[in-house]
N, C-alpha and C positions, 0 to 999 in steps of 0.2 A: 545753430555750429557753424552749417558754412559758409554762412555767411557773414558772421567774426573771422572764420579762417582766412576766408577772403579777403575783409578789410584789413585784417592785418597783414597780409603779404601786400595788398597794393597803398598803406600806409593812409586810409580811410578811416575814422572813427579815434585814430590818434590823438594827443597835443603835441603840436610841432614844440620844438624847443624855446622858439620864442614866448609861447604862452605860458610856459614855467615862470613864476615869478621872480626875478630877479634876488640875490641875498645882498648882504652885507658889504661894501666894498673895502676891501681892503690894501690897503699901499705898500709898493716892492720896487725899493729903488726906481723912484720916478712913475710907476704901471699903477694902472688902477687894476684891479684883478677883482672882478663881479660873479660869483659862485650862480648859475642859474641850474641848479640839478633839476634832472626832467625826470617824473616818475614815468617807470616802465614795469609793468605785471608788477608793482608792489613793491617792486626797490627802485633805486636813483641812481640814473646814469652820469658821472664825472664830467661837466659840459658848463660852461659859461663865456665871459669876455676877457681879456686883456686890452683895456684901453692906454692909451696916453695922451697927454694934454702937448698939445703945438705951442703955438704963441698966444697971445694974445687976445682973444678975437677971432682965433680961427677954432674948424672942429677939430675937436677930439679924433685919434690916428686908435683903429681899435681891430680888434683883430677876434673869429668866435674860435673857443676853443672846445675840442669835442674829443671825447675819448671813448671805446669801446670800455672800457669798465662800469660794472653794477655793484652798486653794497646796498646793503637792508634797510640804512638810515641817513636822514637825508644831513642829519651835522655829521657824520663819518664822512656822505660822498663830499660835502663843500670843504670838510677839511683836506682829502686827496686832491680835491681839485685846486687847493690852493697850493699845498706841496707838489704837484704837477706842473702847474704854471709858474710858481717862481723856479723852479729847475729849467724848463723852456726862456725865460727871459736871462735867468744864467748863460745859458747855452748860444742865443741865438740874438739877442737882447734886440734893437730897431729890424734888425733884420727879419724878423717874423711879420713885418708889418709890406717888404719886397712882394710886390705883384710875381706869382707866379712865371 
């Protein structure tokens, strides 16, 4: 039990967000929203990617999208991720790809 507690505190044994399977991409105003809900303790954390194609033959721009929200089901989590990502795109547009 102590080992499980310590591994939880230090992130060992937890699946990383990149290990979660990506959902079906959704097109929104020239962006691609890709849900990648991370399972955490039987619930799902709102996370994924916002991507936007550049020019022909250039790499796609992308921004990781993670929130602290957790939802009991994957479908509900993906739907919440889509609505939050759409709002972020509406508010920030291409500025969300700017370096901090």
